C-alpha positions in Angstrom: 14.1 -33.1 17.7 11.0 -32.4 15.7 7.7 -33.9 16.7 5.4 -35.7 14.3 3.1 -32.7 13.9 6.0 -30.5 12.7 7.1 -33.2 10.3 3.5 -33.6 9.0 3.2 -29.8 8.6 6.6 -29.6 6.8 5.4 -32.2 4.2 2.8 -29.7 3.0 5.3 -27.0 2.1 6.9 -27.4 -1.3 9.4 -24.5 -0.7 12.8 -23.7 0.7 13.5 -23.0 4.3 13.9 -19.3 3.5 10.5 -19.3 1.7 8.9 -21.0 4.7 10.3 -18.5 7.2 9.1 -15.7 5.0 5.7 -17.3 4.7 5.5 -17.6 8.5 6.4 -13.9 8.9 3.7 -12.9 6.5 1.1 -15.0 8.4 2.0 -13.4 11.7 1.8 -9.8 10.3 -1.4 -10.5 8.5 -3.0 -12.0 11.6 -2.0 -8.9 13.7 -3.5 -6.6 11.1 -6.7 -8.4 10.6 -7.4 -9.3 14.2 -6.8 -5.9 15.8 -7.7 -3.2 13.2 -11.0 -1.8 14.5 -10.3 -2.3 18.2 -11.6 0.7 20.2 -8.7 2.7 21.5 -8.0 5.4 24.0 -4.7 6.6 25.5 -5.5 4.6 28.7 -5.4 1.2 26.9 -2.7 1.7 24.2 0.1 0.0 26.1 -2.2 -2.8 27.2 -3.2 -3.4 23.6 0.5 -3.4 22.5 1.3 -6.0 25.1 -1.7 -8.1 24.2 -0.8 -8.1 20.5 2.8 -9.1 21.3 1.7 -11.9 23.7 -0.8 -13.3 21.2 1.9 -13.3 18.5 4.6 -14.9 20.7 2.6 -18.1 21.2 2.5 -18.8 17.4 5.0 -21.2 15.9 8.5 -20.0 15.1 8.2 -16.5 16.6 11.5 -15.5 18.2 10.5 -12.0 19.1 7.9 -9.3 18.4 7.5 -5.7 19.2 4.3 -3.6 18.7 4.1 0.1 18.9 0.9 2.1 18.3 1.2 5.7 17.1 -0.2 7.7 20.0 -0.3 10.9 18.0 -3.5 9.7 16.3 -5.4 9.4 19.5 -8.0 11.9 20.5 -7.9 13.7 23.8 -10.8 12.3 25.7 -13.6 14.8 25.9 -16.5 12.6 26.8 -17.8 9.1 27.4 -18.1 8.3 23.7 -14.8 9.7 22.6 -12.4 7.1 21.3 -10.8 6.0 18.0 -10.6 2.7 16.3 -7.2 1.2 15.7 -6.2 1.5 12.0 -3.4 -0.1 10.1 -1.5 3.1 9.7 -1.2 3.3 13.5 0.7 0.0 13.8 4.5 -0.3 13.8 5.3 -4.0 14.2 8.7 -5.7 14.1 9.1 -9.5 14.4 11.7 -12.1 14.0 10.8 -15.6 12.8 13.2 -18.5 13.2 12.6 -21.5 11.1 15.3 -24.1 11.0 18.6 -22.3 10.3 16.9 -19.2 8.9 16.0 -16.1 10.7 13.6 -13.6 9.0 13.2 -10.0 10.3 9.9 -8.6 9.1 8.0 -5.4 9.7 4.7 -3.6 9.2 4.6 0.1 9.4 3.1 3.1 7.6 5.2 4.0 4.6 4.4 7.7 4.3 5.2 8.1 0.5 2.7 5.3 -0.2 0.3 6.3 2.6 0.0 2.5 3.2 0.8 0.2 6.2 3.3 -2.0 4.3 4.3 -5.5 5.5 7.8 -6.4 4.3 10.9 -8.5 4.9 13.8 -6.5 6.3 16.4 -9.2 6.2 17.1 -12.9 5.9 19.9 -14.4 7.9 21.2 -17.9 8.0 22.0 -18.9 11.5 
């Protein structure tokens, strides 16, 4: 049973269920990118940051699953107190599943080498 807030939110969307699921996926990927790019990063905190990003995304509406991997090959070997890198979009590999109604959208964000760009895209749309 849907609560009144969900029904109210639904009334603002003039789109299909599939379009809404795709919208929700885009919001989640965009929020991950814009919230976390620039975070100071060393090898010691990579897995902690991956888990924190996943945990933050999982509490958002309609998220069925999320997986975040950060490319460790772009990290510097620590040589001093001031040696770290900032997280960049090309270091992120994110896969998430959004379930809205009877629709499941699988979406990703990862570096597409031939574009040299961290692309956000929909992998598949399934009707549950």
